[in-house]
C-alpha positions as CSV (number, residue, x, y, z in Angstrom):
1,M,-70.0,-7.6,30.3
2,R,-72.3,-4.9,29.2
3,V,-71.3,-2.1,26.8
4,L,-72.9,1.2,25.9
5,V,-71.8,3.3,22.9
6,D,-73.0,6.9,23.3
7,G,-75.6,5.6,25.7
8,A,-77.0,2.9,23.5
9,A,-76.7,-0.9,23.9
10,D,-76.0,-3.3,21.0
11,V,-74.5,-0.7,18.8
12,G,-71.3,-1.4,16.8
13,L,-68.3,0.8,16.6
14,D,-67.6,2.7,13.4
15,P,-64.3,1.3,12.0
16,L,-63.3,4.9,11.2
17,D,-63.4,6.0,14.8
18,R,-60.2,7.9,15.5
19,G,-59.8,6.0,18.8
20,L,-59.4,2.8,16.8
21,Q,-57.5,4.3,13.9
22,Y,-55.0,6.4,15.9
23,G,-55.5,5.9,19.6
24,D,-57.0,9.4,19.6
25,G,-58.8,9.4,22.9
26,L,-58.7,8.8,26.6
27,F,-59.9,6.2,29.1
28,E,-60.7,5.6,32.8
29,T,-60.9,2.4,34.7
30,V,-63.2,2.8,37.7
31,A,-63.6,0.6,40.7
32,W,-67.4,0.4,41.4
33,R,-67.8,-0.6,45.0
34,R,-71.1,-1.1,47.0
35,G,-73.1,0.5,44.2
36,A,-70.9,3.6,43.8
37,P,-67.8,4.7,41.9
38,R,-64.7,5.0,44.0
39,L,-62.9,8.3,43.5
40,A,-65.4,9.4,40.9
41,E,-64.5,13.1,41.2
42,Y,-60.9,12.3,40.5
43,H,-61.8,10.2,37.5
44,L,-64.1,12.8,36.0
45,E,-61.5,15.6,36.6
46,R,-58.7,13.6,34.9
47,M,-61.0,12.9,32.0
48,A,-61.9,16.6,31.6
49,T,-58.3,17.7,31.9
50,G,-57.2,15.1,29.3
51,C,-60.0,16.2,26.9
52,D,-59.0,19.8,27.3
53,R,-55.3,19.0,26.6
54,L,-56.1,16.9,23.5
55,G,-58.8,19.4,22.2
56,I,-61.6,16.8,22.5
57,P,-65.0,18.3,23.7
58,R,-65.7,17.0,27.2
59,P,-68.3,14.3,27.5
60,P,-71.3,15.3,29.7
61,E,-70.6,14.2,33.2
62,R,-74.2,13.4,34.1
63,A,-74.5,11.1,31.1
64,L,-71.2,9.3,31.9
65,L,-72.2,8.7,35.5
66,A,-75.6,7.4,34.5
67,E,-74.1,5.1,31.9
68,M,-71.5,3.9,34.4
69,A,-74.2,3.0,36.9
70,E,-76.2,1.2,34.2
71,V,-73.4,-1.1,33.2
72,A,-72.1,-1.6,36.7
73,G,-75.3,-2.8,38.3
74,A,-76.0,-2.8,42.0
75,G,-73.0,-4.6,43.3
76,D,-69.2,-4.4,42.7
77,A,-67.9,-4.0,39.2
78,T,-65.1,-2.7,37.1
79,V,-66.2,0.0,34.7
80,K,-64.1,1.2,31.8
81,V,-64.9,4.6,30.1
82,V,-63.4,5.4,26.8
83,V,-63.8,8.8,25.1
84,T,-62.6,9.2,21.5
85,R,-62.5,12.1,19.2
86,G,-65.2,10.2,17.2
87,S,-65.2,9.3,13.5
88,G,-63.4,11.3,10.8
89,P,-61.9,11.2,7.4
90,R,-58.6,9.4,6.7
91,G,-55.5,11.2,7.9
92,Y,-54.0,12.4,11.1
93,R,-55.5,15.9,11.0
94,P,-58.3,16.1,13.5
95,P,-61.7,17.2,12.3
96,R,-62.4,20.9,13.0
97,A,-65.7,20.1,14.7
98,P,-65.3,16.6,16.2
99,S,-68.2,14.5,17.5
100,P,-66.7,12.7,20.5
101,R,-67.8,9.1,21.1
102,R,-68.1,7.6,24.5
103,I,-67.9,3.8,25.2
104,V,-68.8,2.6,28.7
105,A,-68.3,-1.0,29.6
106,G,-69.0,-2.9,32.8
107,F,-67.1,-6.0,33.9
108,E,-67.3,-8.3,36.9
109,A,-65.1,-7.2,39.7
110,T,-62.1,-9.4,40.3
111,A,-59.9,-9.3,43.4
112,A,-56.3,-8.3,42.9
113,P,-53.7,-10.7,44.4
114,A,-53.2,-10.0,48.0
115,G,-49.9,-8.3,48.9
116,P,-47.0,-8.2,49.2
117,W,-46.2,-8.3,45.5
118,Q,-43.1,-9.4,43.7
119,A,-41.9,-7.2,40.9
120,R,-39.5,-7.2,38.0
121,L,-37.7,-4.5,36.0
122,C,-39.0,-4.3,32.4
123,A,-36.7,-4.0,29.4
124,T,-39.3,-2.0,27.5
125,R,-38.7,1.7,28.2
126,L,-41.1,4.7,28.3
127,G,-40.5,7.4,25.8
128,R,-40.5,10.9,27.2
129,N,-43.1,13.3,25.7
130,P,-44.2,16.2,27.9
131,S,-47.2,17.0,25.7
132,L,-48.8,13.6,26.6
133,A,-47.3,13.1,30.1
134,G,-49.8,12.4,32.8
135,L,-52.6,11.6,30.4
136,K,-54.4,8.3,30.4
137,H,-54.6,8.3,26.6
138,L,-55.3,5.3,24.4
139,N,-51.8,4.8,23.2
140,R,-50.6,2.1,25.6
141,L,-48.3,0.0,23.4
142,E,-45.3,0.5,25.7
143,Q,-47.3,-1.0,28.6
144,V,-48.5,-3.8,26.3
145,L,-44.9,-4.7,25.3
146,A,-43.7,-4.5,28.9
147,R,-46.5,-6.8,30.2
148,A,-45.7,-9.3,27.5
149,E,-42.2,-9.7,28.9
150,W,-43.2,-12.2,31.6
151,D,-45.6,-15.1,32.1
152,D,-44.8,-16.0,35.7
153,P,-47.9,-15.8,38.0
154,G,-45.5,-15.2,40.9
155,I,-44.5,-11.8,39.4
156,H,-47.3,-9.4,40.1
157,E,-46.0,-6.2,38.4
158,G,-43.3,-4.9,36.1
159,L,-41.6,-1.6,36.8
160,M,-40.9,0.7,33.8
161,L,-38.0,3.1,33.4
162,D,-37.7,6.0,31.0
163,D,-35.1,6.2,28.3
164,V,-32.5,7.6,30.6
165,G,-33.0,5.0,33.3
166,R,-35.3,6.6,35.8
167,V,-38.1,4.6,37.4
168,V,-41.5,6.0,36.3
169,C,-44.2,3.5,37.2
170,G,-45.5,0.0,36.9
171,T,-47.2,-1.4,33.8
172,Q,-50.5,-0.8,35.6
173,S,-49.7,1.2,38.6
174,N,-48.0,4.2,40.1
175,L,-45.1,3.9,42.5
176,F,-44.2,5.3,46.0
177,V,-40.9,5.1,47.8
178,A,-40.6,5.8,51.6
179,A,-37.2,6.5,52.9
180,G,-35.9,8.5,55.9
181,G,-39.3,9.8,56.9
182,R,-40.1,11.1,53.3
183,L,-42.5,9.7,50.8
184,V,-41.6,10.1,47.1
185,T,-43.5,9.3,43.9
186,P,-41.8,9.6,40.5
187,R,-42.3,12.8,38.6
188,L,-44.7,12.5,35.6
189,D,-43.9,15.7,33.7
190,E,-42.2,13.8,30.8
191,C,-44.1,10.4,30.7
192,G,-46.3,8.2,32.8
193,V,-49.9,8.3,33.8
194,A,-51.1,10.5,36.8
195,G,-53.3,7.9,38.5
196,V,-56.3,8.7,40.6
197,M,-55.0,6.6,43.5
198,R,-51.6,8.3,43.3
199,R,-53.5,11.6,43.7
200,A,-55.4,10.1,46.7
201,V,-52.1,9.0,48.3
202,L,-50.7,12.5,48.0
203,A,-53.9,13.9,49.5
204,W,-53.6,11.5,52.4
205,A,-50.0,12.4,53.0
206,R,-50.9,16.1,53.2
207,A,-53.8,15.4,55.6
208,C,-51.4,13.4,57.8
209,G,-48.6,15.9,57.7
210,L,-46.2,13.5,55.9
211,D,-43.3,14.9,53.9
212,A,-44.3,13.9,50.4
213,A,-42.9,15.0,47.1
214,E,-42.6,14.2,43.4
215,A,-39.0,13.6,42.4
216,H,-36.9,11.5,40.1
217,V,-36.4,7.9,41.4
218,T,-33.7,5.4,40.6
219,V,-33.5,1.7,40.9
220,D,-31.0,2.2,43.7
221,D,-33.6,4.3,45.5
222,L,-36.0,1.4,45.5
223,R,-33.4,-1.0,46.9
224,A,-32.4,1.4,49.7
225,A,-36.0,2.3,50.7
226,D,-37.8,1.6,53.9
227,E,-40.9,0.7,51.9
228,V,-42.0,0.6,48.2
229,F,-45.6,0.2,47.2
230,V,-47.6,0.6,44.0
231,T,-51.1,2.0,43.6
232,S,-54.0,2.0,41.1
233,A,-57.7,2.5,41.0
234,L,-58.4,-1.2,41.2
235,I,-55.6,-2.6,43.5
236,V,-55.6,0.5,45.8
237,A,-52.1,-0.2,47.3
238,R,-49.7,-3.2,47.4
239,R,-46.3,-3.3,49.0
240,L,-43.5,-4.7,46.9
241,S,-41.5,-7.3,48.6
242,S,-38.9,-7.9,45.9
243,I,-37.5,-6.7,42.6
244,D,-36.0,-9.4,40.3
245,G,-35.8,-11.6,43.3
246,S,-33.9,-9.1,45.5
247,P,-35.8,-8.5,48.7
248,L,-37.1,-5.0,49.7
249,A,-37.7,-3.7,53.2
250,G,-41.2,-3.9,54.7
251,G,-43.3,-1.1,55.9
252,V,-46.9,-0.2,56.9
253,L,-47.5,3.2,55.2
254,H,-49.5,1.5,52.4
255,E,-51.8,-0.1,55.1
256,E,-52.3,3.2,56.8
257,F,-53.3,4.8,53.5
258,I,-55.8,1.9,52.8
259,A,-57.3,2.4,56.2
260,W,-57.6,6.2,55.6
261,L,-59.2,5.6,52.2
262,E,-61.8,3.2,53.6
263,A,-62.7,5.7,56.3
264,H,-63.3,8.4,53.7
């Protein structure tokens, strides 16, 4: 692992950084493949949108890309980019003129388990908060608690519901449900993270003329579907074969998307 803090190596993090103190920041996890970042434009746009919504000055894109390349090296890697509001005085009130801090770390690329995946329903629920919905902010305790619910290597992902029982996402992924010739992904206007691979699937669906929409999804929708798959920047797409041991129908839409992504 190699880490750069504001472009410099071997630099410690200020304990008063607001990302550490309050989770006041954002992050991106980027798949670096064959010497280049996959879906770099989507990652940079999501980071910029998140910064604008939180009132954090945007980090310079050229510097971010250069630092990502430096920590990734020439081959495959996983790169994590964290942008915080920077350091500040004690208290929740943000500084009037923040000095954002960027932390860029490179990790060895690891292969995700091959599909299909088995999933479970998590007891931990997602709280609804439209002001933060869609953002990949640093406050991920709900996902941490949900992922702590199981230690069975045969379970690859946990599905998370909101407080009224609607399916929102996986602990590390977005969700797609195919049924009756229609592809649906849960709405993220109240909670959840708008993943870059989710965005890519919706772009693929438009390009292919598929009927795709964002809508509320229930557990019953999953069990009645023709295909259910999850997506993320690192796993791309994996079909779910079961939920809590109950089998789900198979399908090939996720494979068609993967082929499209590799061709582009």
